[in-house]
N, C-alpha and C positions, 0 to 999 in steps of 0.2 A: 591299581591297588597294590600295596606292598605285600610280597609273598613272605610271610613269616613262618618258617618251619618250626614245627612243634618238636620239643625235645622228648625224652622218655617220660612216661607218665609217672604219677605220684607213686603208684604201686611198684613200678620198676626202680624208681629212685630209692624208695625205702628198702627194697630188697638188696640193691647194690650197696647201700650204705651199711646195712646190717652185716652183709657178707664181708665187706671190706674191713669193718671193725673186727669181726671174728678172725679174719685172716691175719690181720696185724697182730692181734693178741696171741694167736696160735704160733706165729713165727717167733715172737718174743719168748713164749714159753718153751718152744723147741730149742731156741738158742740157749736159754738158761739151762735147760736139761743137758744140752751138749756140753756146756762149760762145766757144770757141776759133776757130770759123769767123769770128765777128765780129771778134775781136781780130786775127787774121791779116790780114784784108782791110783793117782800119783802118790798117795800116802800109804801104799802097801809096804810091809816090812822088807828090809834088805836081806838077801841070801848070800851065802859064802861065795867068794870069787871062784869062777870056773864052773859053777853049777849051771845046768841048763834046765829050762822049764818049757813044756810044750804049751803053746798058746795058739788056739785055732788051727791045730794040726801042724804047727811049725815050731821047731826047737829054737828057743830064745835064750841068749846068755843072761846070767843073773843081773848084770849091770844094765841090761836093756829091758828088763822085765816090766818096770813101771811104765816106760814109754810104750811098750807093745800092748800092755793091758789098757792103757789110756786110749790108744788109737782104736783098739777093738771095741771098747765100751762106747766110744763116741760114734763109731760106725753103726753099732746096733741101735743106739738112741736115734741117730739120724734116719735109719731105715724105718724103724717103728714109728717115729714121729712123723715122717713124710706120709706114711699110710694114714695115720690118725689125722694129719692135717687135711688131706684130701677128703676124708670122710666127714670131718667136722664142718669144713667149708661147704661141701655139697649139701649136708643136712641143714645147715643154717640157711643157705639159699632157698632150699625147698620149703622149709618151715616159714621163713619170712614171706615168701611168695604166697603161700596158702593163707597165713594169718592176716597179712595185709589185705588180701582179697576179701576175706570175711569182714574185716573191720571197715573197709572202704565200700562195701556193698551199698550201704545207705547213700553214700555220695554218688554212686552210679545211678541209684534210683532218683536222686535229686536232679541229676543231669538229664536222665531220660524224661522225667516229668517236665523239666524246663523246655526240652526240645519239642515235646508234644503240645505245649501250651499255646493257646491263641485266645483271642477275645471270646471266641465261641466255646472254648473248652477250659475255662478257668475253674470249673468245678472239680478237676482232678486234684488229688492229694496224695502225699507219700504214705502217711499213716504208719510210720515206723513203729514196730512192735518189739524190737530187740532190747538189749541192755540200755539202761538210762545213762549213757555216757555223753561225751562231747558231741559225737556224731549224731546221736539221737536228739540232742538239743538243737543242733543245726537243722535237722529234718523238721522238728517241731516249729522252729523259727521260720523256715521256708513255708510250711503250711499256714502259719499265722499270717505271713506276708501275702499269701494267695487269698486268704480270707479278706484281708483289707483291700486288695486289688479288685476282687470280685465285687465287694460292696461299692467300691468307688466307681467301677465301670457300670454297675447297675444304676447307681444314682446319676451318673453322667448320661446314660441312655434315657432315663426317665426325664432328666432335665432337658435334654435336647428335644425329646418328643413334646414336652409341655411348651417349650419355647417355640417350636415349630407351629404348634397349634395356636398359640397366642399371636404369633406374627401372621399366620394364615387368615385369622378371623378378620382383622381390619383390611387386609388386602382383598379378601373376598367381598367385603362390604363395598370397597372402592370400585372393584371391577363390576359388581352387580349394578351399582348406581350409575356408572358410566354406560354400561350396556343398555340399561333400561331407558336412560335419558336420550342417548344417541339413536336408539331405535324408534323414538317418538318424533316424527317430523313436525308435529304441532306443538312441541315443547315451547312454552313461553318463558319470559324472564323470571317469573316467580318459580317455575319448576327448575330452571337452571340454578337459581339462588339456593333453593332447597337442596338440590344435588350437591352444590358446592359446600354448603354447611355440613352435610353428612360426610363428604369426602375429607373436609378439613378436620372434623372430629376424629375420623378413623386414622388420618395421617398423624395427628398429634398423639393418638394412643400408640401407634406403631413407633413413633419417635421416642416417646417416653420409655417404651419397653426396650428399644435398642440401647438407649442411654443407660438404663438400669442394668442391662446385661453387660455393657462395657465397664461400668463401675464395679460390678460384682467380679468380672474376670480380672480387672486390674488389681483389685484388693486381694483376691484369692491367689493370683499368679505372681504378681510382682511385689505385693506388700505395700508398705508405706513409703511414699516418696519423700518430698521435702518436709522436714520436721522442725518444730520450734514450739515455744510456749504458746498455748492456746487457752484463752479464758472461756470456759464453758458458758457462763451467763451471756457473754457477747455473742457466742455462736447461737445460743437459743433465741436471743432477741432478733438476730438476723433471719433465722428460719421462721420465726413467728410472723414477721412482716409479710411474708408471702402467703401465709395461711390465715391471717386474721380476717380477711374479707369474707371467706367462706364461713368461718366460725361465727362472725357477727350476723351474717345473713340467716344462719340457722338458730340464732339466739343461744349460742353456746358460750358459757362463762369460763374464762381462763384465769387461774390464779398461779402466781409465780413466787417461789421462795428460793432465793439465791444466797449462797455463801461465796467467799472468795475461792472459787474452784478453778485451778489451773492444771492442765495436763500438757505433756509433750507429744506432739503428733502432727498430722497433716490437717491443716485448718479446713481445707475444702472437704475432705472426707468426714471430719467431725461435724461440719455443718450439714452434710448429707445425712448423718446419723440423726441429728436433732430434727432436720426437716422431715425425714421419713417418719419418725415417731410422732411428730405433731400432725403431719398429714393423715396418718392412720387414725390418730385420736379424733380428728375432725371428721374424716370420711366415714368411720364406723361408729360414730356417736349418734345420740338421739337428739332430735330437735329440742332445744331448751336444756341440753345436758351440760356437763361440766368437764373441765380439764384442769389437772393440777400438775405443775412442773416443779421439781425440786432439784437443786444441785448442792451437793455437800462435799466437803473436803476433809480428809483425815491424814494421819502421818504416812500411811502406806497406800491408801486407795481413795480415788475421787469418783463420785457417782453422779449419774444423771438419771433421774426418775421421772417418768411420764405416766400418769394415771388418768383414766377417763371413764366416763359412763358409757353405756352401750348395751347391746343385747347380752343376755346371760350366756356365758361360755362354759361348757363343762370342763372341769379341771383336767381330765384326761386328754382333752383335745388341745390344750394350750401348747404342748411341744410341737404339734403339727403346724402351728402358725409360722414357725421358722423354716418350714419347707418351702421351696420355691413354688410360686403360683398358688399359694393359699391366701385367702382374703377373709379376715375377720371371722375365722372359724368355719368358713364355707369353702367349697372346692373352687377350682380355678375357672369354673364356668361363669363366675360373677363378672360383670362388665365394668366394675369400678377399680381403678388402680391397675398396677402391673402384677401384683402378687409377689413382688421381690423386695418389698420394703424391709421386713424383718430379716430376710436372708442377707441383705446388704448390711444391716445394722450388726448382725452377728459376725459377718466377715470383717468389717472394719474394726470391731472391738477386738477380735482375735489378732488382727494385724498390729494393733497397738499394745498387745500383751494383756488385754483385758478380757472381760466376759460379759454375757448378757443373760438375764433371767426374766421370766415373765410369769405372772400369776393372775388368775381370774379374780375380778372384784366380786364379792358375794352378791351385791345388789345388781350386778350387770356391768360389763365393761372389762377393761384390761389394765394391768399395771406392769410396766416394763422398766427394769433397772439395769442400766449399763454401767459397768465398773471399769475404771482405767487406773493404771499405776499413777500415784501422785508425783508431782514434779519434785 
């Protein structure tokens, strides 16, 4: 590790700078006073030749009077000015040190708080109560940053806890099925096939969850990859092909209304958005229900809207649907889906510079509108 020696602190540098400036100005004033004193004395009236005048206890000839008075005045100015110079410079250094100490106290509080911070102590704040100046603004900004960090860490801990729970559930199912089957010496082919079906279902659920987590991490962390013009109707049609069978099996009717809607983005991620919305619309729908998909294009924004029938959702619970591991207005204990569908939709929309909004259908169901910048 490179050893970087730290120079004098900000307080010391400000003090040195202020003291140096005052010292320079004082020297200039002292020199100016010394010059002016000599010039003023040189203008004394002349005396008759042969006259002597006592200056500083010494008899001086009349023709040397101006020179003697000038030297005496300059000596006095230099003596008094030197004393004043030392006093002014010392007073400036002391005042600068004290004042900068008071001014920079909030900065020391920021530094001390930052040194004390850790993931477990993000609740500490500076809480500056002094004058509302630039330093106070810095302290308030630091406190606001800590608020955002604390919220992010809390959300991350909750997300990790939920993800661990979701992954642990299918793994526990697999382990239980294997232990029970292997402990039965009389297990026949039918029992083995039943165990294999359960293990396969649990494995697929774990795989879907891992894939969804990877998509969410990719979108939130790295943003959009390869971009290009993407036709939303084409994306919706591709996503519907993988969902149509489940919809037809449950008697769900789908209606599509498409404009020429083109956006710039990652085609794979945009297809995931359409796929998640359609999968949710089918999974949380009612048998014999309906789905309505609409793509519209405007001069600034292009939208993808998916509305579907389903259970009645309270309006105040709609924002919760975008939280990870929330499914159809219920908590993460549900066993359908990964609970990350709308979270991924929101992350992808934000990565493309867009937004997503959801509202409850009064008769039951959900309407989700994803907005992207137009091409």
